[in-house]
PyMOL Python script that loads the backbone (N, CA, C, O; Angstrom):
from pymol import cmd

cmd.read_pdbstr("""\
ATOM      1  N   PRO A   1       0.677  -1.140   0.055  1.00  0.00           N
ATOM      2  CA  PRO A   1      -0.099   0.086   0.300  1.00  0.00           C
ATOM      3  C   PRO A   1       0.742   1.462   0.001  1.00  0.00           C
ATOM      4  O   PRO A   1       0.367   2.534  -0.475  1.00  0.00           O
ATOM      5  N   SER A   2       2.109   0.988   0.493  1.00  0.00           N
ATOM      6  CA  SER A   2       3.045   2.476   0.491  1.00  0.00           C
ATOM      7  C   SER A   2       3.801   2.534  -0.651  1.00  0.00           C
ATOM      8  O   SER A   2       4.677   3.398  -0.672  1.00  0.00           O
ATOM      9  N   THR A   3       3.650   1.703  -1.763  1.00  0.00           N
ATOM     10  CA  THR A   3       4.314   1.846  -3.090  1.00  0.00           C
ATOM     11  C   THR A   3       3.953   2.961  -3.778  1.00  0.00           C
ATOM     12  O   THR A   3       2.729   3.064  -3.861  1.00  0.00           O
ATOM     13  N   ARG A   4       4.605   3.889  -4.336  1.00  0.00           N
ATOM     14  CA  ARG A   4       4.626   4.743  -5.432  1.00  0.00           C
ATOM     15  C   ARG A   4       4.375   4.143  -6.746  1.00  0.00           C
ATOM     16  O   ARG A   4       5.132   3.362  -7.324  1.00  0.00           O
ATOM     17  N   LEU A   5       3.169   4.607  -7.196  1.00  0.00           N
ATOM     18  CA  LEU A   5       2.887   4.410  -8.564  1.00  0.00           C
ATOM     19  C   LEU A   5       2.797   5.551  -9.217  1.00  0.00           C
ATOM     20  O   LEU A   5       2.339   6.451  -8.512  1.00  0.00           O
ATOM     21  N   ASP A   6       3.096   5.900 -10.452  1.00  0.00           N
ATOM     22  CA  ASP A   6       3.251   6.983 -11.556  1.00  0.00           C
ATOM     23  C   ASP A   6       2.510   6.542 -12.620  1.00  0.00           C
ATOM     24  O   ASP A   6       2.642   5.420 -13.110  1.00  0.00           O
ATOM     25  N   GLY A   7       1.504   7.626 -13.115  1.00  0.00           N
ATOM     26  CA  GLY A   7       0.955   7.304 -14.106  1.00  0.00           C
ATOM     27  C   GLY A   7       1.729   7.340 -15.743  1.00  0.00           C
ATOM     28  O   GLY A   7       2.083   6.388 -16.437  1.00  0.00           O
ATOM     29  N   ASP A   8       1.790   8.365 -15.930  1.00  0.00           N
ATOM     30  CA  ASP A   8       2.426   9.034 -17.173  1.00  0.00           C
ATOM     31  C   ASP A   8       3.653   9.344 -16.874  1.00  0.00           C
ATOM     32  O   ASP A   8       3.744  10.234 -16.028  1.00  0.00           O
ATOM     33  N   ILE A   9       4.743   8.869 -17.321  1.00  0.00           N
ATOM     34  CA  ILE A   9       6.200   8.918 -16.976  1.00  0.00           C
ATOM     35  C   ILE A   9       6.824  10.617 -17.475  1.00  0.00           C
ATOM     36  O   ILE A   9       7.857  11.149 -17.068  1.00  0.00           O
ATOM     37  N   ARG A  10       5.840  11.172 -18.437  1.00  0.00           N
ATOM     38  CA  ARG A  10       6.347  12.205 -19.074  1.00  0.00           C
ATOM     39  C   ARG A  10       6.425  13.447 -17.583  1.00  0.00           C
ATOM     40  O   ARG A  10       7.299  14.297 -17.413  1.00  0.00           O
ATOM     41  N   PHE A  11       5.571  13.250 -16.945  1.00  0.00           N
ATOM     42  CA  PHE A  11       5.109  13.863 -15.949  1.00  0.00           C
ATOM     43  C   PHE A  11       5.741  13.729 -14.720  1.00  0.00           C
ATOM     44  O   PHE A  11       5.446  14.535 -13.837  1.00  0.00           O
ATOM     45  N   VAL A  12       6.544  12.872 -14.508  1.00  0.00           N
ATOM     46  CA  VAL A  12       7.328  12.712 -13.502  1.00  0.00           C
ATOM     47  C   VAL A  12       8.467  13.183 -13.264  1.00  0.00           C
ATOM     48  O   VAL A  12       9.398  12.840 -13.992  1.00  0.00           O
ATOM     49  N   ASP A  13       8.683  14.076 -12.202  1.00  0.00           N
ATOM     50  CA  ASP A  13       9.783  14.871 -12.081  1.00  0.00           C
ATOM     51  C   ASP A  13      11.159  14.243 -11.469  1.00  0.00           C
ATOM     52  O   ASP A  13      12.210  14.715 -11.903  1.00  0.00           O
ATOM     53  N   SER A  14      11.225  13.179 -10.462  1.00  0.00           N
ATOM     54  CA  SER A  14      12.188  12.590 -10.085  1.00  0.00           C
ATOM     55  C   SER A  14      11.652  10.956  -9.733  1.00  0.00           C
ATOM     56  O   SER A  14      10.509  10.526  -9.883  1.00  0.00           O
ATOM     57  N   LEU A  15      12.694  10.311  -9.290  1.00  0.00           N
ATOM     58  CA  LEU A  15      12.426   9.083  -8.598  1.00  0.00           C
ATOM     59  C   LEU A  15      12.303   9.113  -7.251  1.00  0.00           C
ATOM     60  O   LEU A  15      12.926  10.027  -6.712  1.00  0.00           O
ATOM     61  N   PRO A  16      11.605   8.294  -6.448  1.00  0.00           N
ATOM     62  CA  PRO A  16      11.635   8.374  -5.025  1.00  0.00           C
ATOM     63  C   PRO A  16      13.211   8.474  -4.339  1.00  0.00           C
ATOM     64  O   PRO A  16      14.253   8.024  -4.815  1.00  0.00           O
ATOM     65  N   GLU A  17      13.032   9.144  -3.188  1.00  0.00           N
ATOM     66  CA  GLU A  17      14.523   9.207  -2.768  1.00  0.00           C
ATOM     67  C   GLU A  17      14.899   7.832  -2.165  1.00  0.00           C
ATOM     68  O   GLU A  17      16.042   7.374  -2.172  1.00  0.00           O
ATOM     69  N   ARG A  18      13.722   7.179  -1.601  1.00  0.00           N
ATOM     70  CA  ARG A  18      14.173   5.674  -1.111  1.00  0.00           C
ATOM     71  C   ARG A  18      13.686   4.533  -2.168  1.00  0.00           C
ATOM     72  O   ARG A  18      12.736   4.631  -2.945  1.00  0.00           O
ATOM     73  N   GLY A  19      14.685   3.282  -1.987  1.00  0.00           N
ATOM     74  CA  GLY A  19      14.084   2.364  -3.084  1.00  0.00           C
ATOM     75  C   GLY A  19      15.454   1.939  -3.859  1.00  0.00           C
ATOM     76  O   GLY A  19      16.386   2.724  -4.027  1.00  0.00           O
ATOM     77  N   LEU A  20      15.445   0.599  -4.302  1.00  0.00           N
ATOM     78  CA  LEU A  20      16.738   0.322  -5.054  1.00  0.00           C
ATOM     79  C   LEU A  20      16.232  -0.197  -6.127  1.00  0.00           C
ATOM     80  O   LEU A  20      17.163  -0.496  -6.875  1.00  0.00           O
ATOM     81  N   ILE A  21      15.071  -0.496  -6.652  1.00  0.00           N
ATOM     82  CA  ILE A  21      14.704  -0.745  -8.221  1.00  0.00           C
ATOM     83  C   ILE A  21      13.422   0.188  -8.772  1.00  0.00           C
ATOM     84  O   ILE A  21      12.646   0.883  -8.116  1.00  0.00           O
ATOM     85  N   ALA A  22      13.475  -0.019 -10.018  1.00  0.00           N
ATOM     86  CA  ALA A  22      12.400   0.395 -10.651  1.00  0.00           C
ATOM     87  C   ALA A  22      11.751  -0.403 -11.647  1.00  0.00           C
ATOM     88  O   ALA A  22      12.497  -0.901 -12.491  1.00  0.00           O
ATOM     89  N   PHE A  23      10.501  -0.636 -11.736  1.00  0.00           N
ATOM     90  CA  PHE A  23      10.099  -1.464 -12.589  1.00  0.00           C
ATOM     91  C   PHE A  23       9.507  -0.811 -13.998  1.00  0.00           C
ATOM     92  O   PHE A  23       8.452  -0.205 -13.808  1.00  0.00           O
ATOM     93  N   ILE A  24       9.800  -0.812 -14.864  1.00  0.00           N
ATOM     94  CA  ILE A  24       9.562   0.084 -15.966  1.00  0.00           C
ATOM     95  C   ILE A  24       8.620  -0.511 -17.386  1.00  0.00           C
ATOM     96  O   ILE A  24       8.975  -1.653 -17.681  1.00  0.00           O
ATOM     97  N   GLY A  25       7.991  -0.197 -17.901  1.00  0.00           N
ATOM     98  CA  GLY A  25       7.481  -0.909 -19.488  1.00  0.00           C
ATOM     99  C   GLY A  25       7.109   0.526 -19.968  1.00  0.00           C
ATOM    100  O   GLY A  25       6.781   1.478 -19.261  1.00  0.00           O
ATOM    101  N   PHE A  26       7.236   0.473 -21.374  1.00  0.00           N
ATOM    102  CA  PHE A  26       6.723   1.293 -22.633  1.00  0.00           C
ATOM    103  C   PHE A  26       6.445   0.702 -23.763  1.00  0.00           C
ATOM    104  O   PHE A  26       6.779  -0.461 -23.987  1.00  0.00           O
ATOM    105  N   PRO A  27       5.738   1.517 -24.682  1.00  0.00           N
ATOM    106  CA  PRO A  27       4.903   1.060 -25.602  1.00  0.00           C
ATOM    107  C   PRO A  27       6.390   0.386 -26.544  1.00  0.00           C
ATOM    108  O   PRO A  27       7.457   0.983 -26.689  1.00  0.00           O
ATOM    109  N   CYS A  28       5.990  -1.199 -27.158  1.00  0.00           N
ATOM    110  CA  CYS A  28       6.880  -1.892 -28.134  1.00  0.00           C
ATOM    111  C   CYS A  28       6.791  -1.476 -29.407  1.00  0.00           C
ATOM    112  O   CYS A  28       7.832  -1.716 -30.017  1.00  0.00           O
ATOM    113  N   SER A  29       5.972  -0.953 -30.048  1.00  0.00           N
ATOM    114  CA  SER A  29       5.669  -0.546 -31.200  1.00  0.00           C
ATOM    115  C   SER A  29       6.822  -0.412 -32.229  1.00  0.00           C
ATOM    116  O   SER A  29       6.691  -0.902 -33.350  1.00  0.00           O
ATOM    117  N   ASP A  30       7.691   0.095 -31.945  1.00  0.00           N
ATOM    118  CA  ASP A  30       9.307   0.301 -32.591  1.00  0.00           C
ATOM    119  C   ASP A  30      10.018  -0.231 -32.406  1.00  0.00           C
ATOM    120  O   ASP A  30      11.104   0.083 -32.893  1.00  0.00           O
ATOM    121  N   VAL A  31       9.916  -1.354 -31.612  1.00  0.00           N
ATOM    122  CA  VAL A  31      11.004  -2.172 -31.430  1.00  0.00           C
ATOM    123  C   VAL A  31      10.553  -3.989 -31.533  1.00  0.00           C
ATOM    124  O   VAL A  31      11.276  -4.984 -31.484  1.00  0.00           O
ATOM    125  N   SER A  32       9.337  -3.870 -31.663  1.00  0.00           N
ATOM    126  CA  SER A  32       8.734  -5.176 -31.874  1.00  0.00           C
ATOM    127  C   SER A  32       9.176  -5.966 -33.292  1.00  0.00           C
ATOM    128  O   SER A  32       9.341  -5.224 -34.260  1.00  0.00           O
ATOM    129  N   ALA A  33       9.346  -7.156 -33.462  1.00  0.00           N
ATOM    130  CA  ALA A  33       9.684  -7.750 -34.712  1.00  0.00           C
ATOM    131  C   ALA A  33       8.335  -7.368 -35.773  1.00  0.00           C
ATOM    132  O   ALA A  33       8.431  -7.186 -36.986  1.00  0.00           O
ATOM    133  N   ALA A  34       7.458  -7.324 -35.203  1.00  0.00           N
ATOM    134  CA  ALA A  34       5.964  -6.888 -35.884  1.00  0.00           C
ATOM    135  C   ALA A  34       5.771  -5.440 -36.085  1.00  0.00           C
ATOM    136  O   ALA A  34       4.863  -4.923 -36.736  1.00  0.00           O
ATOM    137  N   GLY A  35       6.652  -4.887 -35.501  1.00  0.00           N
ATOM    138  CA  GLY A  35       6.620  -3.391 -35.836  1.00  0.00           C
ATOM    139  C   GLY A  35       7.191  -2.413 -36.668  1.00  0.00           C
ATOM    140  O   GLY A  35       7.522  -2.806 -37.786  1.00  0.00           O
ATOM    141  N   SER A  36       7.361  -1.387 -36.425  1.00  0.00           N
ATOM    142  CA  SER A  36       8.132  -0.648 -37.563  1.00  0.00           C
ATOM    143  C   SER A  36       9.629  -0.553 -37.283  1.00  0.00           C
ATOM    144  O   SER A  36      10.303   0.226 -37.957  1.00  0.00           O
ATOM    145  N   LYS A  37      10.248  -1.374 -36.231  1.00  0.00           N
ATOM    146  CA  LYS A  37      11.547  -1.628 -36.080  1.00  0.00           C
ATOM    147  C   LYS A  37      12.387  -0.208 -36.104  1.00  0.00           C
ATOM    148  O   LYS A  37      13.392  -0.258 -36.812  1.00  0.00           O
ATOM    149  N   LEU A  38      12.250   0.480 -35.743  1.00  0.00           N
ATOM    150  CA  LEU A  38      12.659   2.225 -35.769  1.00  0.00           C
ATOM    151  C   LEU A  38      13.418   2.185 -34.470  1.00  0.00           C
ATOM    152  O   LEU A  38      14.136   3.166 -34.277  1.00  0.00           O
ATOM    153  N   GLY A  39      13.410   1.292 -33.577  1.00  0.00           N
ATOM    154  CA  GLY A  39      14.293   1.450 -32.165  1.00  0.00           C
ATOM    155  C   GLY A  39      13.675   2.190 -31.085  1.00  0.00           C
ATOM    156  O   GLY A  39      12.582   2.753 -31.146  1.00  0.00           O
ATOM    157  N   VAL A  40      14.526   2.143 -30.007  1.00  0.00           N
ATOM    158  CA  VAL A  40      13.773   2.623 -28.740  1.00  0.00           C
ATOM    159  C   VAL A  40      13.296   4.267 -28.946  1.00  0.00           C
ATOM    160  O   VAL A  40      12.358   4.739 -28.304  1.00  0.00           O
ATOM    161  N   PHE A  41      14.063   5.029 -29.905  1.00  0.00           N
ATOM    162  CA  PHE A  41      14.050   6.190 -29.908  1.00  0.00           C
ATOM    163  C   PHE A  41      13.071   6.565 -31.184  1.00  0.00           C
ATOM    164  O   PHE A  41      13.292   7.645 -31.733  1.00  0.00           O
ATOM    165  N   GLY A  42      11.892   5.650 -31.741  1.00  0.00           N
ATOM    166  CA  GLY A  42      11.168   5.786 -32.561  1.00  0.00           C
ATOM    167  C   GLY A  42      10.046   6.555 -31.911  1.00  0.00           C
ATOM    168  O   GLY A  42      10.097   6.605 -30.682  1.00  0.00           O
ATOM    169  N   PRO A  43       8.850   7.280 -32.625  1.00  0.00           N
ATOM    170  CA  PRO A  43       7.960   8.008 -32.136  1.00  0.00           C
ATOM    171  C   PRO A  43       6.915   7.225 -30.972  1.00  0.00           C
ATOM    172  O   PRO A  43       6.260   7.752 -30.073  1.00  0.00           O
ATOM    173  N   GLN A  44       6.997   6.165 -31.252  1.00  0.00           N
ATOM    174  CA  GLN A  44       5.797   5.199 -30.360  1.00  0.00           C
ATOM    175  C   GLN A  44       6.699   4.744 -28.882  1.00  0.00           C
ATOM    176  O   GLN A  44       6.111   4.794 -27.801  1.00  0.00           O
ATOM    177  N   SER A  45       7.880   4.390 -28.944  1.00  0.00           N
ATOM    178  CA  SER A  45       8.643   3.705 -27.945  1.00  0.00           C
ATOM    179  C   SER A  45       9.477   4.844 -27.498  1.00  0.00           C
ATOM    180  O   SER A  45      10.343   4.654 -26.643  1.00  0.00           O
ATOM    181  N   GLY A  46       9.302   5.876 -27.953  1.00  0.00           N
ATOM    182  CA  GLY A  46      10.325   7.125 -27.097  1.00  0.00           C
ATOM    183  C   GLY A  46      10.160   7.465 -25.777  1.00  0.00           C
ATOM    184  O   GLY A  46      10.865   8.315 -25.233  1.00  0.00           O
ATOM    185  N   LEU A  47       9.168   6.786 -25.152  1.00  0.00           N
ATOM    186  CA  LEU A  47       8.933   7.306 -23.664  1.00  0.00           C
ATOM    187  C   LEU A  47      10.241   6.882 -22.855  1.00  0.00           C
ATOM    188  O   LEU A  47      10.656   7.399 -21.818  1.00  0.00           O
ATOM    189  N   VAL A  48      10.703   5.997 -23.451  1.00  0.00           N
ATOM    190  CA  VAL A  48      12.262   5.509 -22.987  1.00  0.00           C
ATOM    191  C   VAL A  48      13.133   6.764 -22.545  1.00  0.00           C
ATOM    192  O   VAL A  48      13.664   6.854 -21.438  1.00  0.00           O
ATOM    193  N   ARG A  49      13.201   7.590 -23.413  1.00  0.00           N
ATOM    194  CA  ARG A  49      13.889   8.556 -23.087  1.00  0.00           C
ATOM    195  C   ARG A  49      13.881   9.313 -21.851  1.00  0.00           C
ATOM    196  O   ARG A  49      14.850   9.832 -21.297  1.00  0.00           O
ATOM    197  N   ASP A  50      12.495   9.311 -21.434  1.00  0.00           N
ATOM    198  CA  ASP A  50      12.139   9.953 -20.084  1.00  0.00           C
ATOM    199  C   ASP A  50      12.484   8.956 -18.882  1.00  0.00           C
ATOM    200  O   ASP A  50      12.585   9.283 -17.699  1.00  0.00           O
ATOM    201  N   VAL A  51      12.645   7.662 -19.425  1.00  0.00           N
ATOM    202  CA  VAL A  51      13.383   6.638 -18.097  1.00  0.00           C
ATOM    203  C   VAL A  51      14.877   7.175 -17.865  1.00  0.00           C
ATOM    204  O   VAL A  51      15.428   7.328 -16.775  1.00  0.00           O
ATOM    205  N   PHE A  52      15.427   7.436 -19.187  1.00  0.00           N
ATOM    206  CA  PHE A  52      16.939   7.876 -19.110  1.00  0.00           C
ATOM    207  C   PHE A  52      17.033   9.182 -18.303  1.00  0.00           C
ATOM    208  O   PHE A  52      17.944   9.446 -17.517  1.00  0.00           O
ATOM    209  N   ARG A  53      16.029   9.929 -18.579  1.00  0.00           N
ATOM    210  CA  ARG A  53      16.315  11.418 -18.104  1.00  0.00           C
ATOM    211  C   ARG A  53      16.061  11.136 -16.350  1.00  0.00           C
ATOM    212  O   ARG A  53      16.757  11.711 -15.513  1.00  0.00           O
ATOM    213  N   LEU A  54      15.072  10.266 -16.018  1.00  0.00           N
ATOM    214  CA  LEU A  54      15.054  10.218 -14.392  1.00  0.00           C
ATOM    215  C   LEU A  54      16.109   9.367 -13.733  1.00  0.00           C
ATOM    216  O   LEU A  54      16.331   9.547 -12.536  1.00  0.00           O
ATOM    217  N   ILE A  55      16.846   8.366 -14.476  1.00  0.00           N
ATOM    218  CA  ILE A  55      18.087   7.733 -13.997  1.00  0.00           C
ATOM    219  C   ILE A  55      19.091   8.586 -14.008  1.00  0.00           C
ATOM    220  O   ILE A  55      19.979   8.430 -13.170  1.00  0.00           O
ATOM    221  N   GLU A  56      19.162   9.537 -14.839  1.00  0.00           N
ATOM    222  CA  GLU A  56      20.478   9.971 -14.652  1.00  0.00           C
ATOM    223  C   GLU A  56      20.301  10.971 -13.481  1.00  0.00           C
ATOM    224  O   GLU A  56      21.357  11.234 -12.904  1.00  0.00           O
ATOM    225  N   LYS A  57      19.063  11.655 -12.953  1.00  0.00           N
ATOM    226  CA  LYS A  57      18.913  12.326 -11.939  1.00  0.00           C
ATOM    227  C   LYS A  57      19.315  11.457 -10.568  1.00  0.00           C
ATOM    228  O   LYS A  57      20.140  11.843  -9.740  1.00  0.00           O
ATOM    229  N   ARG A  58      18.667  10.376 -10.507  1.00  0.00           N
ATOM    230  CA  ARG A  58      18.792   9.340  -9.679  1.00  0.00           C
ATOM    231  C   ARG A  58      19.223   8.063  -9.994  1.00  0.00           C
ATOM    232  O   ARG A  58      18.518   7.319 -10.678  1.00  0.00           O
ATOM    233  N   ARG A  59      20.380   7.706  -9.539  1.00  0.00           N
ATOM    234  CA  ARG A  59      20.935   6.301 -10.229  1.00  0.00           C
ATOM    235  C   ARG A  59      20.322   5.564  -9.074  1.00  0.00           C
ATOM    236  O   ARG A  59      20.253   5.897  -7.891  1.00  0.00           O
ATOM    237  N   LEU A  60      19.821   4.304  -9.791  1.00  0.00           N
ATOM    238  CA  LEU A  60      19.441   3.115  -8.818  1.00  0.00           C
ATOM    239  C   LEU A  60      20.121   1.927  -9.238  1.00  0.00           C
ATOM    240  O   LEU A  60      20.388   1.778 -10.431  1.00  0.00           O
ATOM    241  N   PRO A  61      20.503   0.859  -8.176  1.00  0.00           N
ATOM    242  CA  PRO A  61      21.183  -0.425  -8.629  1.00  0.00           C
ATOM    243  C   PRO A  61      20.575  -1.390  -9.673  1.00  0.00           C
ATOM    244  O   PRO A  61      21.099  -2.195 -10.443  1.00  0.00           O
ATOM    245  N   TRP A  62      19.262  -1.026  -9.433  1.00  0.00           N
ATOM    246  CA  TRP A  62      18.308  -2.211 -10.272  1.00  0.00           C
ATOM    247  C   TRP A  62      17.499  -1.516 -10.976  1.00  0.00           C
ATOM    248  O   TRP A  62      16.965  -0.594 -10.359  1.00  0.00           O
ATOM    249  N   LEU A  63      17.144  -1.668 -12.351  1.00  0.00           N
ATOM    250  CA  LEU A  63      15.966  -1.414 -13.246  1.00  0.00           C
ATOM    251  C   LEU A  63      15.448  -2.841 -13.957  1.00  0.00           C
ATOM    252  O   LEU A  63      16.019  -3.811 -14.458  1.00  0.00           O
ATOM    253  N   THR A  64      14.316  -2.517 -13.772  1.00  0.00           N
ATOM    254  CA  THR A  64      13.550  -3.888 -14.621  1.00  0.00           C
ATOM    255  C   THR A  64      12.732  -3.171 -15.715  1.00  0.00           C
ATOM    256  O   THR A  64      11.897  -2.271 -15.614  1.00  0.00           O
ATOM    257  N   PHE A  65      13.270  -3.908 -16.919  1.00  0.00           N
ATOM    258  CA  PHE A  65      12.082  -3.194 -18.214  1.00  0.00           C
ATOM    259  C   PHE A  65      11.502  -4.244 -18.727  1.00  0.00           C
ATOM    260  O   PHE A  65      12.100  -5.199 -19.221  1.00  0.00           O
ATOM    261  N   GLU A  66      10.150  -4.100 -18.621  1.00  0.00           N
ATOM    262  CA  GLU A  66       9.397  -5.054 -19.426  1.00  0.00           C
ATOM    263  C   GLU A  66       9.293  -4.821 -20.479  1.00  0.00           C
ATOM    264  O   GLU A  66       9.075  -3.630 -20.701  1.00  0.00           O
ATOM    265  N   ASN A  67       9.368  -5.624 -21.541  1.00  0.00           N
ATOM    266  CA  ASN A  67       9.008  -5.254 -23.110  1.00  0.00           C
ATOM    267  C   ASN A  67       9.368  -6.327 -23.969  1.00  0.00           C
ATOM    268  O   ASN A  67       9.479  -7.426 -23.426  1.00  0.00           O
ATOM    269  N   VAL A  68       9.551  -6.257 -25.051  1.00  0.00           N
ATOM    270  CA  VAL A  68       9.870  -7.225 -26.117  1.00  0.00           C
ATOM    271  C   VAL A  68      11.230  -7.745 -26.219  1.00  0.00           C
ATOM    272  O   VAL A  68      12.216  -7.096 -25.871  1.00  0.00           O
ATOM    273  N   PRO A  69      11.273  -8.990 -26.728  1.00  0.00           N
ATOM    274  CA  PRO A  69      12.790  -9.584 -26.419  1.00  0.00           C
ATOM    275  C   PRO A  69      13.725  -8.814 -27.612  1.00  0.00           C
ATOM    276  O   PRO A  69      14.953  -8.764 -27.550  1.00  0.00           O
ATOM    277  N   GLN A  70      12.967  -8.259 -28.639  1.00  0.00           N
ATOM    278  CA  GLN A  70      13.821  -7.681 -29.533  1.00  0.00           C
ATOM    279  C   GLN A  70      14.426  -6.284 -29.189  1.00  0.00           C
ATOM    280  O   GLN A  70      15.160  -5.629 -29.928  1.00  0.00           O
ATOM    281  N   LEU A  71      13.938  -5.893 -27.775  1.00  0.00           N
ATOM    282  CA  LEU A  71      14.590  -4.654 -27.151  1.00  0.00           C
ATOM    283  C   LEU A  71      15.872  -4.938 -26.845  1.00  0.00           C
ATOM    284  O   LEU A  71      16.617  -4.014 -26.517  1.00  0.00           O
ATOM    285  N   LEU A  72      16.348  -6.290 -26.904  1.00  0.00           N
ATOM    286  CA  LEU A  72      18.116  -6.495 -26.568  1.00  0.00           C
ATOM    287  C   LEU A  72      18.715  -6.608 -27.953  1.00  0.00           C
ATOM    288  O   LEU A  72      19.938  -6.468 -27.957  1.00  0.00           O
ATOM    289  N   THR A  73      18.227  -6.800 -28.974  1.00  0.00           N
ATOM    290  CA  THR A  73      18.936  -6.789 -30.034  1.00  0.00           C
ATOM    291  C   THR A  73      18.933  -5.574 -30.849  1.00  0.00           C
ATOM    292  O   THR A  73      19.603  -5.521 -31.880  1.00  0.00           O
TER     293      THR A  73
END
""", "prot")
cmd.dss("prot")
cmd.show_as("cartoon", "prot")
cmd.util.cbc("prot")
cmd.orient("prot")
């Protein structure tokens, strides 16, 4: 019940001061084998830029990304 949940990452200013891990998901349309294959900075999957923006402000020891296997290739 005390876990912070944020809706739209574009409007998140910072990660919580406490905590060791962030669970992150973003649209896969641009990285999926069935999608456009434009990569993580394509218009549909570009929300990952906001993830990078936040982790630059506060580095966490662990990040968990939920996405398609092609994200790694």
